[in-house]
N, CA, C, O and the ligand as a Tripos MOL2 file, in Angstrom:
@<TRIPOS>MOLECULE
protein
  317   315    80     0     0
PROTEIN
NO_CHARGES

@<TRIPOS>ATOM
      1 N         103.5940   77.6940  146.5520 N.3       1 MET1
      2 CA        102.8980   78.3230  145.4110 C.3       1 MET1
      3 C         102.2930   79.6160  145.9020 C.2       1 MET1
      4 O         101.7000   79.6860  146.9790 O.2       1 MET1
      5 N         102.4560   80.6320  145.0900 N.am      2 PHE2
      6 CA        101.9010   81.9620  145.5100 C.3       2 PHE2
      7 C         100.5250   82.1650  144.8380 C.2       2 PHE2
      8 O         100.2080   81.6300  143.7760 O.2       2 PHE2
      9 N          99.7940   82.9350  145.5130 N.am      3 ARG3
     10 CA         98.3810   83.1880  145.0350 C.3       3 ARG3
     11 C          98.4160   84.3600  144.0630 C.2       3 ARG3
     12 O          99.1040   85.3570  144.2820 O.2       3 ARG3
     13 N          97.6720   84.2140  143.0060 N.am      4 VAL4
     14 CA         97.5780   85.2010  141.9620 C.3       4 VAL4
     15 C          96.0940   85.7740  141.9500 C.2       4 VAL4
     16 O          95.1310   85.0270  141.7790 O.2       4 VAL4
     17 N          95.9830   86.9950  142.1200 N.am      5 THR5
     18 CA         94.6400   87.5860  142.0940 C.3       5 THR5
     19 C          94.3840   88.0400  140.6480 C.2       5 THR5
     20 O          95.2950   88.1620  139.8290 O.2       5 THR5
     21 N          93.0860   88.2840  140.3820 N.am      6 LEU6
     22 CA         92.7230   88.7430  139.0550 C.3       6 LEU6
     23 C          93.2860   90.1600  138.8580 C.2       6 LEU6
     24 O          93.7670   90.4650  137.7670 O.2       6 LEU6
     25 N          93.2420   91.0400  139.8810 N.am      7 ASP7
     26 CA         93.7220   92.3460  139.7460 C.3       7 ASP7
     27 C          95.2720   92.3470  139.4160 C.2       7 ASP7
     28 O          95.7550   93.1610  138.6300 O.2       7 ASP7
     29 N          95.9740   91.4410  140.0280 N.am      8 GLY8
     30 CA         97.4320   91.3340  139.7790 C.3       8 GLY8
     31 C          97.6770   90.8700  138.3370 C.2       8 GLY8
     32 O          98.5630   91.3920  137.6600 O.2       8 GLY8
     33 N          96.8850   89.8820  137.8630 N.am      9 MET9
     34 CA         97.0500   89.4090  136.4780 C.3       9 MET9
     35 C          96.7840   90.4980  135.4960 C.2       9 MET9
     36 O          97.5260   90.6550  134.5260 O.2       9 MET9
     37 N          95.7020   91.2870  135.7260 N.am     10 ILE10
     38 CA         95.4020   92.3380  134.8160 C.3      10 ILE10
     39 C          96.4870   93.4230  134.8130 C.2      10 ILE10
     40 O          96.8370   93.9670  133.7660 O.2      10 ILE10
     41 N          96.9940   93.7150  135.9740 N.am     11 ALA11
     42 CA         98.0760   94.7450  136.0540 C.3      11 ALA11
     43 C          99.2960   94.2630  135.3210 C.2      11 ALA11
     44 O          99.9040   95.0220  134.5670 O.2      11 ALA11
     45 N          99.6580   93.0560  135.5170 N.am     12 VAL12
     46 CA        100.8670   92.4910  134.8040 C.3      12 VAL12
     47 C         100.6570   92.4560  133.3140 C.2      12 VAL12
     48 O         101.5500   92.7810  132.5310 O.2      12 VAL12
     49 N          99.4270   92.0450  132.9240 N.am     13 PHE13
     50 CA         99.1130   91.9700  131.4340 C.3      13 PHE13
     51 C          99.1510   93.3780  130.8160 C.2      13 PHE13
     52 O          99.7040   93.5760  129.7340 O.2      13 PHE13
     53 N          98.5520   94.3550  131.5260 N.am     14 LEU14
     54 CA         98.6360   95.7280  131.0220 C.3      14 LEU14
     55 C         100.0340   96.3190  130.9460 C.2      14 LEU14
     56 O         100.3650   97.0750  130.0330 O.2      14 LEU14
     57 N         100.8400   95.9560  131.9260 N.am     15 ALA15
     58 CA        102.2190   96.4630  131.9540 C.3      15 ALA15
     59 C         102.9720   95.8270  130.8390 C.2      15 ALA15
     60 O         103.7650   96.5280  130.2100 O.2      15 ALA15
     61 N         102.8080   94.5590  130.5210 N.am     16 ILE16
     62 CA        103.4990   93.9240  129.4430 C.3      16 ILE16
     63 C         103.0910   94.5750  128.1140 C.2      16 ILE16
     64 O         103.9420   94.8810  127.2790 O.2      16 ILE16
     65 N         101.7970   94.7790  127.9330 N.am     17 ILE17
     66 CA        101.2920   95.3910  126.6580 C.3      17 ILE17
     67 C         101.8530   96.8120  126.4910 C.2      17 ILE17
     68 O         102.3170   97.1950  125.4170 O.2      17 ILE17
     69 N         101.7940   97.5760  127.5870 N.am     18 LEU18
     70 CA        102.2790   98.9810  127.4990 C.3      18 LEU18
     71 C         103.7640   98.9850  127.2010 C.2      18 LEU18
     72 O         104.2140   99.8010  126.3960 O.2      18 LEU18
     73 N         104.5360   98.1170  127.8090 N.am     19 CYS19
     74 CA        105.9560   98.0790  127.5240 C.3      19 CYS19
     75 C         106.2830   97.7130  126.0900 C.2      19 CYS19
     76 O         107.1390   98.3220  125.4490 O.2      19 CYS19
     77 N         105.5770   96.6970  125.6020 N.am     20 SER20
     78 CA        105.7650   96.3140  124.1930 C.3      20 SER20
     79 C         105.4440   97.3820  123.1950 C.2      20 SER20
     80 O         106.1720   97.6040  122.2280 O.2      20 SER20
     81 N         104.3010   98.0650  123.4550 N.am     21 VAL21
     82 CA        103.9270   99.2310  122.6140 C.3      21 VAL21
     83 C         104.9400  100.3270  122.6870 C.2      21 VAL21
     84 O         105.2940  100.9320  121.6750 O.2      21 VAL21
     85 N         105.4040  100.5830  123.8660 N.am     22 PHE22
     86 CA        106.4170  101.6690  124.0460 C.3      22 PHE22
     87 C         107.7390  101.3310  123.2650 C.2      22 PHE22
     88 O         108.2800  102.1840  122.5610 O.2      22 PHE22
     89 N         108.2180  100.1150  123.4040 N.am     23 PHE23
     90 CA        109.4720   99.7600  122.7210 C.3      23 PHE23
     91 C         109.2420   99.6900  121.2110 C.2      23 PHE23
     92 O         110.1270  100.0530  120.4360 O.2      23 PHE23
     93 N         108.0830   99.2340  120.7940 N.am     24 ALA24
     94 CA        107.7990   99.2760  119.3260 C.3      24 ALA24
     95 C         107.7910  100.7080  118.7550 C.2      24 ALA24
     96 O         108.2800  100.9720  117.6570 O.2      24 ALA24
     97 N         107.2060  101.6180  119.5630 N.am     25 TRP25
     98 CA        107.1910  102.9870  119.1690 C.3      25 TRP25
     99 C         108.5400  103.6330  119.1100 C.2      25 TRP25
    100 O         108.8430  104.3720  118.1730 O.2      25 TRP25
    101 N         109.3810  103.3550  120.1350 N.am     26 VAL26
    102 CA        110.7380  103.8730  120.1220 C.3      26 VAL26
    103 C         111.5420  103.3210  118.9310 C.2      26 VAL26
    104 O         112.2390  104.0840  118.2630 O.2      26 VAL26
    105 N         111.4570  102.0220  118.6580 N.am     27 ALA27
    106 CA        112.1250  101.4040  117.5190 C.3      27 ALA27
    107 C         111.6750  102.0310  116.2280 C.2      27 ALA27
    108 O         112.5010  102.3110  115.3600 O.2      27 ALA27
    109 N         110.3900  102.2580  116.0750 N.am     28 ALA28
    110 CA        109.8430  102.8460  114.8250 C.3      28 ALA28
    111 C         110.3780  104.2650  114.6650 C.2      28 ALA28
    112 O         110.7140  104.6710  113.5520 O.2      28 ALA28
    113 N         110.4660  105.0470  115.7850 N.am     29 GLU29
    114 CA        111.0220  106.4320  115.6300 C.3      29 GLU29
    115 C         112.5000  106.3690  115.2480 C.2      29 GLU29
    116 O         112.9430  107.1750  114.4300 O.2      29 GLU29
    117 N         113.2420  105.4860  115.7840 N.am     30 ILE30
    118 CA        114.6700  105.4080  115.4760 C.3      30 ILE30
    119 C         114.8490  105.0370  114.0060 C.2      30 ILE30
    120 O         115.6570  105.6310  113.2920 O.2      30 ILE30
    121 N         114.0800  104.0470  113.5720 N.am     31 PHE31
    122 CA        114.2490  103.5970  112.1150 C.3      31 PHE31
    123 C         113.7940  104.7070  111.1730 C.2      31 PHE31
    124 O         114.3880  104.9200  110.1160 O.2      31 PHE31
    125 N         112.7220  105.4190  111.5720 N.am     32 GLN32
    126 CA        112.2320  106.4610  110.6950 C.3      32 GLN32
    127 C         113.2350  107.6260  110.6540 C.2      32 GLN32
    128 O         113.4160  108.2250  109.5930 O.2      32 GLN32
    129 N         113.8910  107.9650  111.7720 N.am     33 LYS33
    130 CA        114.8220  109.0530  111.7730 C.3      33 LYS33
    131 C         116.0810  108.6680  110.9180 C.2      33 LYS33
    132 O         116.6250  109.5040  110.1970 O.2      33 LYS33
    133 N         116.4970  107.4520  111.0150 N.am     34 GLY34
    134 CA        117.6350  106.9960  110.1950 C.3      34 GLY34
    135 C         117.3760  107.0160  108.6930 C.2      34 GLY34
    136 O         118.2290  107.3820  107.8840 O.2      34 GLY34
    137 N         116.1210  106.5930  108.3550 N.am     35 ARG35
    138 CA        115.7190  106.6060  106.9090 C.3      35 ARG35
    139 C         115.6170  108.0000  106.4570 C.2      35 ARG35
    140 O         116.0310  108.2730  105.3300 O.2      35 ARG35
    141 N         115.0960  108.9440  107.2310 N.am     36 GLU36
    142 CA        114.9400  110.3390  106.8610 C.3      36 GLU36
    143 C         116.3350  111.0080  106.6560 C.2      36 GLU36
    144 O         116.5190  111.7640  105.7020 O.2      36 GLU36
    145 N         117.2680  110.7360  107.5150 N.am     37 ASN37
    146 CA        118.5680  111.2440  107.4200 C.3      37 ASN37
    147 C         119.3300  110.7360  106.1760 C.2      37 ASN37
    148 O         120.0440  111.4940  105.5200 O.2      37 ASN37
    149 N         119.1590  109.4360  105.8690 N.am     38 ARG38
    150 CA        119.7060  108.8870  104.6530 C.3      38 ARG38
    151 C         119.1100  109.5510  103.3720 C.2      38 ARG38
    152 O         119.8160  109.8260  102.4020 O.2      38 ARG38
    153 N         117.8310  109.7790  103.4230 N.am     39 ARG39
    154 CA        117.1540  110.3270  102.2780 C.3      39 ARG39
    155 C         117.6090  111.8190  102.0760 C.2      39 ARG39
    156 O         117.8450  112.2690  100.9540 O.2      39 ARG39
    157 N         117.7140  112.5310  103.1890 N.am     40 ARG40
    158 CA        118.0660  113.9610  103.1200 C.3      40 ARG40
    159 C         119.5180  114.1660  102.6400 C.2      40 ARG40
    160 O         119.8570  115.1950  102.0550 O.2      40 ARG40
    161 N         120.3710  113.1410  102.9090 N.am     41 LYS41
    162 CA        121.7940  113.2590  102.5630 C.3      41 LYS41
    163 C         122.0290  113.4050  101.0770 C.2      41 LYS41
    164 O         123.0380  113.9680  100.6520 O.2      41 LYS41
    165 N         121.0790  112.8870  100.2690 N.am     42 PHE42
    166 CA        121.2240  112.8850   98.8250 C.3      42 PHE42
    167 C         120.5670  114.0790   98.1990 C.2      42 PHE42
    168 O         120.7420  114.2840   96.9980 O.2      42 PHE42
    169 N         119.8270  114.8800   98.9170 N.am     43 PHE43
    170 CA        119.1220  116.0340   98.2540 C.3      43 PHE43
    171 C         120.0680  117.2420   98.2420 C.2      43 PHE43
    172 O         120.7820  117.5510   99.1960 O.2      43 PHE43
    173 N         120.0060  117.8960   97.0720 N.am     44 VAL44
    174 CA        120.8270  119.0740   96.8830 C.3      44 VAL44
    175 C         120.0120  120.1830   96.3550 C.2      44 VAL44
    176 O         119.1550  119.9460   95.5040 O.2      44 VAL44
    177 N         120.2190  121.4010   96.8060 N.am     45 ILE45
    178 CA        119.4640  122.6080   96.3300 C.3      45 ILE45
    179 C         120.4260  123.4230   95.5620 C.2      45 ILE45
    180 O         121.4570  123.8490   96.0820 O.2      45 ILE45
    181 N         120.1010  123.6480   94.3220 N.am     46 CYS46
    182 CA        120.9850  124.4690   93.4380 C.3      46 CYS46
    183 C         120.9990  125.9230   93.9560 C.2      46 CYS46
    184 O         119.9460  126.4920   94.2470 O.2      46 CYS46
    185 N         122.1830  126.5060   94.0640 N.am     47 GLY47
    186 CA        122.3370  127.8660   94.4740 C.3      47 GLY47
    187 C         122.0240  128.8620   93.4470 C.2      47 GLY47
    188 O         121.8660  130.0400   93.7660 O.2      47 GLY47
    189 N         121.9230  128.4540   92.1990 N.am     48 ILE48
    190 CA        121.6500  129.3540   91.0640 C.3      48 ILE48
    191 C         120.1550  129.4490   90.8110 C.2      48 ILE48
    192 O         119.5880  130.5410   90.7790 O.2      48 ILE48
    193 N         119.5230  128.2990   90.6310 N.am     49 CYS49
    194 CA        118.1140  128.2860   90.2030 C.3      49 CYS49
    195 C         117.1760  127.7640   91.2310 C.2      49 CYS49
    196 O         115.9790  127.6500   90.9700 O.2      49 CYS49
    197 N         117.7020  127.4200   92.4650 N.am     50 ASP50
    198 CA        116.8450  126.8660   93.5600 C.3      50 ASP50
    199 C         116.1430  125.5840   93.1880 C.2      50 ASP50
    200 O         115.1190  125.2490   93.7850 O.2      50 ASP50
    201 N         116.6480  124.8780   92.2470 N.am     51 HIS51
    202 CA        116.0600  123.5550   91.9230 C.3      51 HIS51
    203 C         116.5210  122.5030   92.9090 C.2      51 HIS51
    204 O         117.7150  122.3970   93.1890 O.2      51 HIS51
    205 N         115.6110  121.7390   93.4290 N.am     52 VAL52
    206 CA        115.8780  120.6610   94.3720 C.3      52 VAL52
    207 C         116.0010  119.3060   93.6200 C.2      52 VAL52
    208 O         115.0640  118.8560   92.9610 O.2      52 VAL52
    209 N         117.1220  118.7170   93.7380 N.am     53 PHE53
    210 CA        117.3320  117.4660   93.0320 C.3      53 PHE53
    211 C         118.0580  116.4380   93.8900 C.2      53 PHE53
    212 O         118.6780  116.7770   94.8980 O.2      53 PHE53
    213 N         117.9720  115.1840   93.4790 N.am     54 GLU54
    214 CA        118.5560  114.1150   94.2660 C.3      54 GLU54
    215 C         119.8700  113.6300   93.5120 C.2      54 GLU54
    216 O         119.8470  113.3490   92.3140 O.2      54 GLU54
    217 N         120.9560  113.5550   94.2540 N.am     55 ASP55
    218 CA        122.1890  113.1220   93.6560 C.3      55 ASP55
    219 C         122.7660  111.9750   94.5980 C.2      55 ASP55
    220 O         123.3380  112.2780   95.6450 O.2      55 ASP55
    221 N         122.6090  110.6880   94.2120 N.am     56 PRO56
    222 CA        123.0050  109.6030   95.0840 C.3      56 PRO56
    223 C         124.5200  109.3710   95.1450 C.2      56 PRO56
    224 O         124.9780  108.5070   95.8930 O.2      56 PRO56
    225 N         125.3020  110.1320   94.3660 N.am     57 SER57
    226 CA        126.7460  109.8730   94.3950 C.3      57 SER57
    227 C         127.3740  110.4710   95.6090 C.2      57 SER57
    228 O         126.7400  111.2750   96.2920 O.2      57 SER57
    229 N         128.6200  110.1060   95.9150 N.am     58 ASP58
    230 CA        129.3790  110.5630   97.0490 C.3      58 ASP58
    231 C         130.2620  111.7980   96.8580 C.2      58 ASP58
    232 O         130.9770  112.2270   97.7630 O.2      58 ASP58
    233 N         130.1780  112.3760   95.5890 N.am     59 HIS59
    234 CA        131.0890  113.4590   95.2760 C.3      59 HIS59
    235 C         130.6510  114.6940   96.0860 C.2      59 HIS59
    236 O         129.4870  114.8430   96.4590 O.2      59 HIS59
    237 N         131.6440  115.5770   96.3430 N.am     60 ASP60
    238 CA        131.3620  116.7830   97.0470 C.3      60 ASP60
    239 C         130.5720  117.8300   96.2280 C.2      60 ASP60
    240 O         129.8250  118.6480   96.7640 O.2      60 ASP60
    241 N         130.7780  117.7550   94.9280 N.am     61 LEU61
    242 CA        129.9990  118.6610   94.0330 C.3      61 LEU61
    243 C         128.9800  117.8660   93.2950 C.2      61 LEU61
    244 O         129.2410  116.7350   92.8850 O.2      61 LEU61
    245 N         127.8040  118.4460   93.1160 N.am     62 ALA62
    246 CA        126.7240  117.8380   92.3960 C.3      62 ALA62
    247 C         126.2870  118.7520   91.2660 C.2      62 ALA62
    248 O         126.1010  119.9500   91.4820 O.2      62 ALA62
    249 N         126.1220  118.2220   90.0810 N.am     63 GLU63
    250 CA        125.7090  119.1100   88.9760 C.3      63 GLU63
    251 C         124.1940  119.2280   88.8840 C.2      63 GLU63
    252 O         123.5020  118.2110   88.9030 O.2      63 GLU63
    253 N         123.6510  120.4660   88.7830 N.am     64 CYS64
    254 CA        122.2760  120.6890   88.6950 C.3      64 CYS64
    255 C         121.7410  120.2130   87.3270 C.2      64 CYS64
    256 O         122.2460  120.6420   86.2890 O.2      64 CYS64
    257 N         120.7360  119.3410   87.3220 N.am     65 PRO65
    258 CA        120.2480  118.8590   86.0120 C.3      65 PRO65
    259 C         119.4930  119.9750   85.2280 C.2      65 PRO65
    260 O         119.3020  119.8380   84.0200 O.2      65 PRO65
    261 N         119.0830  121.0170   85.8650 N.am     66 ARG66
    262 CA        118.3160  122.0710   85.1980 C.3      66 ARG66
    263 C         119.2710  123.1230   84.5530 C.2      66 ARG66
    264 O         119.1370  123.4260   83.3670 O.2      66 ARG66
    265 N         120.2100  123.6620   85.3200 N.am     67 CYS67
    266 CA        121.0780  124.7780   84.7720 C.3      67 CYS67
    267 C         122.4940  124.2990   84.6120 C.2      67 CYS67
    268 O         123.2740  125.0450   84.0200 O.2      67 CYS67
    269 N         122.9200  123.1390   85.0710 N.am     68 GLY68
    270 CA        124.2290  122.6680   84.9260 C.3      68 GLY68
    271 C         125.3030  123.2250   85.8680 C.2      68 GLY68
    272 O         126.4840  122.9120   85.7190 O.2      68 GLY68
    273 N         124.8870  124.0540   86.8410 N.am     69 ALA69
    274 CA        125.8160  124.6220   87.8060 C.3      69 ALA69
    275 C         126.2870  123.5250   88.7630 C.2      69 ALA69
    276 O         125.5650  122.5680   89.0420 O.2      69 ALA69
    277 N         127.5040  123.6890   89.2520 N.am     70 MET70
    278 CA        128.0460  122.7090   90.2410 C.3      70 MET70
    279 C         127.7190  123.2650   91.6300 C.2      70 MET70
    280 O         127.9640  124.4340   91.9290 O.2      70 MET70
    281 N         127.1510  122.3790   92.4730 N.am     71 ASN71
    282 CA        126.7280  122.8110   93.8290 C.3      71 ASN71
    283 C         127.3960  121.9560   94.8650 C.2      71 ASN71
    284 O         127.5770  120.7490   94.7020 O.2      71 ASN71
    285 N         127.7710  122.6510   95.9810 N.am     72 GLU72
    286 CA        128.3040  121.8990   97.1040 C.3      72 GLU72
    287 C         127.1460  121.3120   97.9030 C.2      72 GLU72
    288 O         126.0600  121.8890   97.9600 O.2      72 GLU72
    289 N         127.3960  120.1330   98.5330 N.am     73 ARG73
    290 CA        126.3940  119.5390   99.3450 C.3      73 ARG73
    291 C         126.2390  120.2910  100.6470 C.2      73 ARG73
    292 O         127.2180  120.5270  101.3550 O.2      73 ARG73
    293 N         125.0310  120.6620  100.9620 N.am     74 GLU74
    294 CA        124.7020  121.2940  102.2560 C.3      74 GLU74
    295 C         123.5610  120.5490  102.8390 C.2      74 GLU74
    296 O         122.7700  119.9310  102.1260 O.2      74 GLU74
    297 N         123.4680  120.6020  104.1360 N.am     75 LYS75
    298 CA        122.3750  119.9520  104.8270 C.3      75 LYS75
    299 C         121.0930  120.7150  104.5080 C.2      75 LYS75
    300 O         121.0350  121.9420  104.5830 O.2      75 LYS75
    301 N         120.0850  119.9530  104.1540 N.am     76 VAL76
    302 CA        118.7730  120.5470  103.8550 C.3      76 VAL76
    303 C         118.0710  120.7540  105.2280 C.2      76 VAL76
    304 O         117.8540  119.8210  106.0020 O.2      76 VAL76
    305 N         117.7310  122.0530  105.4730 N.am     77 ILE77
    306 CA        117.1020  122.3760  106.6800 C.3      77 ILE77
    307 C         115.5850  122.3990  106.5180 C.2      77 ILE77
    308 O         115.0600  123.0940  105.6480 O.2      77 ILE77
    309 N         114.8980  121.6530  107.3380 N.am     78 GLU78
    310 CA        113.4480  121.5530  107.2560 C.3      78 GLU78
    311 C         112.8320  122.7610  107.9190 C.2      78 GLU78
    312 O         113.2240  123.1460  109.0210 O.2      78 GLU78
    313 N         111.8700  123.3570  107.2480 N.am     79 ILE79
    314 CA        111.2140  124.5580  107.7760 C.3      79 ILE79
    315 C         110.0800  124.1200  108.6360 C.2      79 ILE79
    316 O         109.3720  124.9560  109.1970 O.2      79 ILE79
    317 ZN        120.3690  124.8850   88.9290 Zn       80 ZN80
@<TRIPOS>BOND
     1     1     2 1
     2     2     3 1
     3     3     4 2
     4     3     5 am
     5     5     6 1
     6     6     7 1
     7     7     8 2
     8     7     9 am
     9     9    10 1
    10    10    11 1
    11    11    12 2
    12    11    13 am
    13    13    14 1
    14    14    15 1
    15    15    16 2
    16    15    17 am
    17    17    18 1
    18    18    19 1
    19    19    20 2
    20    19    21 am
    21    21    22 1
    22    22    23 1
    23    23    24 2
    24    23    25 am
    25    25    26 1
    26    26    27 1
    27    27    28 2
    28    27    29 am
    29    29    30 1
    30    30    31 1
    31    31    32 2
    32    31    33 am
    33    33    34 1
    34    34    35 1
    35    35    36 2
    36    35    37 am
    37    37    38 1
    38    38    39 1
    39    39    40 2
    40    39    41 am
    41    41    42 1
    42    42    43 1
    43    43    44 2
    44    43    45 am
    45    45    46 1
    46    46    47 1
    47    47    48 2
    48    47    49 am
    49    49    50 1
    50    50    51 1
    51    51    52 2
    52    51    53 am
    53    53    54 1
    54    54    55 1
    55    55    56 2
    56    55    57 am
    57    57    58 1
    58    58    59 1
    59    59    60 2
    60    59    61 am
    61    61    62 1
    62    62    63 1
    63    63    64 2
    64    63    65 am
    65    65    66 1
    66    66    67 1
    67    67    68 2
    68    67    69 am
    69    69    70 1
    70    70    71 1
    71    71    72 2
    72    71    73 am
    73    73    74 1
    74    74    75 1
    75    75    76 2
    76    75    77 am
    77    77    78 1
    78    78    79 1
    79    79    80 2
    80    79    81 am
    81    81    82 1
    82    82    83 1
    83    83    84 2
    84    83    85 am
    85    85    86 1
    86    86    87 1
    87    87    88 2
    88    87    89 am
    89    89    90 1
    90    90    91 1
    91    91    92 2
    92    91    93 am
    93    93    94 1
    94    94    95 1
    95    95    96 2
    96    95    97 am
    97    97    98 1
    98    98    99 1
    99    99   100 2
   100    99   101 am
   101   101   102 1
   102   102   103 1
   103   103   104 2
   104   103   105 am
   105   105   106 1
   106   106   107 1
   107   107   108 2
   108   107   109 am
   109   109   110 1
   110   110   111 1
   111   111   112 2
   112   111   113 am
   113   113   114 1
   114   114   115 1
   115   115   116 2
   116   115   117 am
   117   117   118 1
   118   118   119 1
   119   119   120 2
   120   119   121 am
   121   121   122 1
   122   122   123 1
   123   123   124 2
   124   123   125 am
   125   125   126 1
   126   126   127 1
   127   127   128 2
   128   127   129 am
   129   129   130 1
   130   130   131 1
   131   131   132 2
   132   131   133 am
   133   133   134 1
   134   134   135 1
   135   135   136 2
   136   135   137 am
   137   137   138 1
   138   138   139 1
   139   139   140 2
   140   139   141 am
   141   141   142 1
   142   142   143 1
   143   143   144 2
   144   143   145 am
   145   145   146 1
   146   146   147 1
   147   147   148 2
   148   147   149 am
   149   149   150 1
   150   150   151 1
   151   151   152 2
   152   151   153 am
   153   153   154 1
   154   154   155 1
   155   155   156 2
   156   155   157 am
   157   157   158 1
   158   158   159 1
   159   159   160 2
   160   159   161 am
   161   161   162 1
   162   162   163 1
   163   163   164 2
   164   163   165 am
   165   165   166 1
   166   166   167 1
   167   167   168 2
   168   167   169 am
   169   169   170 1
   170   170   171 1
   171   171   172 2
   172   171   173 am
   173   173   174 1
   174   174   175 1
   175   175   176 2
   176   175   177 am
   177   177   178 1
   178   178   179 1
   179   179   180 2
   180   179   181 am
   181   181   182 1
   182   182   183 1
   183   183   184 2
   184   183   185 am
   185   185   186 1
   186   186   187 1
   187   187   188 2
   188   187   189 am
   189   189   190 1
   190   190   191 1
   191   191   192 2
   192   191   193 am
   193   193   194 1
   194   194   195 1
   195   195   196 2
   196   195   197 am
   197   197   198 1
   198   198   199 1
   199   199   200 2
   200   199   201 am
   201   201   202 1
   202   202   203 1
   203   203   204 2
   204   203   205 am
   205   205   206 1
   206   206   207 1
   207   207   208 2
   208   207   209 am
   209   209   210 1
   210   210   211 1
   211   211   212 2
   212   211   213 am
   213   213   214 1
   214   214   215 1
   215   215   216 2
   216   215   217 am
   217   217   218 1
   218   218   219 1
   219   219   220 2
   220   219   221 am
   221   221   222 1
   222   222   223 1
   223   223   224 2
   224   223   225 am
   225   225   226 1
   226   226   227 1
   227   227   228 2
   228   227   229 am
   229   229   230 1
   230   230   231 1
   231   231   232 2
   232   231   233 am
   233   233   234 1
   234   234   235 1
   235   235   236 2
   236   235   237 am
   237   237   238 1
   238   238   239 1
   239   239   240 2
   240   239   241 am
   241   241   242 1
   242   242   243 1
   243   243   244 2
   244   243   245 am
   245   245   246 1
   246   246   247 1
   247   247   248 2
   248   247   249 am
   249   249   250 1
   250   250   251 1
   251   251   252 2
   252   251   253 am
   253   253   254 1
   254   254   255 1
   255   255   256 2
   256   255   257 am
   257   257   258 1
   258   258   259 1
   259   259   260 2
   260   259   261 am
   261   261   262 1
   262   262   263 1
   263   263   264 2
   264   263   265 am
   265   265   266 1
   266   266   267 1
   267   267   268 2
   268   267   269 am
   269   269   270 1
   270   270   271 1
   271   271   272 2
   272   271   273 am
   273   273   274 1
   274   274   275 1
   275   275   276 2
   276   275   277 am
   277   277   278 1
   278   278   279 1
   279   279   280 2
   280   279   281 am
   281   281   282 1
   282   282   283 1
   283   283   284 2
   284   283   285 am
   285   285   286 1
   286   286   287 1
   287   287   288 2
   288   287   289 am
   289   289   290 1
   290   290   291 1
   291   291   292 2
   292   291   293 am
   293   293   294 1
   294   294   295 1
   295   295   296 2
   296   295   297 am
   297   297   298 1
   298   298   299 1
   299   299   300 2
   300   299   301 am
   301   301   302 1
   302   302   303 1
   303   303   304 2
   304   303   305 am
   305   305   306 1
   306   306   307 1
   307   307   308 2
   308   307   309 am
   309   309   310 1
   310   310   311 1
   311   311   312 2
   312   311   313 am
   313   313   314 1
   314   314   315 1
   315   315   316 2
@<TRIPOS>SUBSTRUCTURE
     1 MET1         2 RESIDUE 1 A MET
     2 PHE2         6 RESIDUE 1 A PHE
     3 ARG3        10 RESIDUE 1 A ARG
     4 VAL4        14 RESIDUE 1 A VAL
     5 THR5        18 RESIDUE 1 A THR
     6 LEU6        22 RESIDUE 1 A LEU
     7 ASP7        26 RESIDUE 1 A ASP
     8 GLY8        30 RESIDUE 1 A GLY
     9 MET9        34 RESIDUE 1 A MET
    10 ILE10       38 RESIDUE 1 A ILE
    11 ALA11       42 RESIDUE 1 A ALA
    12 VAL12       46 RESIDUE 1 A VAL
    13 PHE13       50 RESIDUE 1 A PHE
    14 LEU14       54 RESIDUE 1 A LEU
    15 ALA15       58 RESIDUE 1 A ALA
    16 ILE16       62 RESIDUE 1 A ILE
    17 ILE17       66 RESIDUE 1 A ILE
    18 LEU18       70 RESIDUE 1 A LEU
    19 CYS19       74 RESIDUE 1 A CYS
    20 SER20       78 RESIDUE 1 A SER
    21 VAL21       82 RESIDUE 1 A VAL
    22 PHE22       86 RESIDUE 1 A PHE
    23 PHE23       90 RESIDUE 1 A PHE
    24 ALA24       94 RESIDUE 1 A ALA
    25 TRP25       98 RESIDUE 1 A TRP
    26 VAL26      102 RESIDUE 1 A VAL
    27 ALA27      106 RESIDUE 1 A ALA
    28 ALA28      110 RESIDUE 1 A ALA
    29 GLU29      114 RESIDUE 1 A GLU
    30 ILE30      118 RESIDUE 1 A ILE
    31 PHE31      122 RESIDUE 1 A PHE
    32 GLN32      126 RESIDUE 1 A GLN
    33 LYS33      130 RESIDUE 1 A LYS
    34 GLY34      134 RESIDUE 1 A GLY
    35 ARG35      138 RESIDUE 1 A ARG
    36 GLU36      142 RESIDUE 1 A GLU
    37 ASN37      146 RESIDUE 1 A ASN
    38 ARG38      150 RESIDUE 1 A ARG
    39 ARG39      154 RESIDUE 1 A ARG
    40 ARG40      158 RESIDUE 1 A ARG
    41 LYS41      162 RESIDUE 1 A LYS
    42 PHE42      166 RESIDUE 1 A PHE
    43 PHE43      170 RESIDUE 1 A PHE
    44 VAL44      174 RESIDUE 1 A VAL
    45 ILE45      178 RESIDUE 1 A ILE
    46 CYS46      182 RESIDUE 1 A CYS
    47 GLY47      186 RESIDUE 1 A GLY
    48 ILE48      190 RESIDUE 1 A ILE
    49 CYS49      194 RESIDUE 1 A CYS
    50 ASP50      198 RESIDUE 1 A ASP
    51 HIS51      202 RESIDUE 1 A HIS
    52 VAL52      206 RESIDUE 1 A VAL
    53 PHE53      210 RESIDUE 1 A PHE
    54 GLU54      214 RESIDUE 1 A GLU
    55 ASP55      218 RESIDUE 1 A ASP
    56 PRO56      222 RESIDUE 1 A PRO
    57 SER57      226 RESIDUE 1 A SER
    58 ASP58      230 RESIDUE 1 A ASP
    59 HIS59      234 RESIDUE 1 A HIS
    60 ASP60      238 RESIDUE 1 A ASP
    61 LEU61      242 RESIDUE 1 A LEU
    62 ALA62      246 RESIDUE 1 A ALA
    63 GLU63      250 RESIDUE 1 A GLU
    64 CYS64      254 RESIDUE 1 A CYS
    65 PRO65      258 RESIDUE 1 A PRO
    66 ARG66      262 RESIDUE 1 A ARG
    67 CYS67      266 RESIDUE 1 A CYS
    68 GLY68      270 RESIDUE 1 A GLY
    69 ALA69      274 RESIDUE 1 A ALA
    70 MET70      278 RESIDUE 1 A MET
    71 ASN71      282 RESIDUE 1 A ASN
    72 GLU72      286 RESIDUE 1 A GLU
    73 ARG73      290 RESIDUE 1 A ARG
    74 GLU74      294 RESIDUE 1 A GLU
    75 LYS75      298 RESIDUE 1 A LYS
    76 VAL76      302 RESIDUE 1 A VAL
    77 ILE77      306 RESIDUE 1 A ILE
    78 GLU78      310 RESIDUE 1 A GLU
    79 ILE79      314 RESIDUE 1 A ILE
    80 ZN80       317 GROUP 0 **** ****
């Protein structure tokens, strides 16, 4: 049987807590990034009237609900 000191138990306990918090943080970042990319994929900015709208279809061209112009999908760049 090995001897366990109080300092060792505290160190192991803190290491386990820090590791679990770190992995939960990394998983939350990955899920949030994926959700953000999926959301941005459907946003289209009209080249004629600058109206930002959401088009969930998979077509290459999206029709602007405000002016009716057909727009190509482009990646929305965050400022
Ligand atoms: Zn438009």
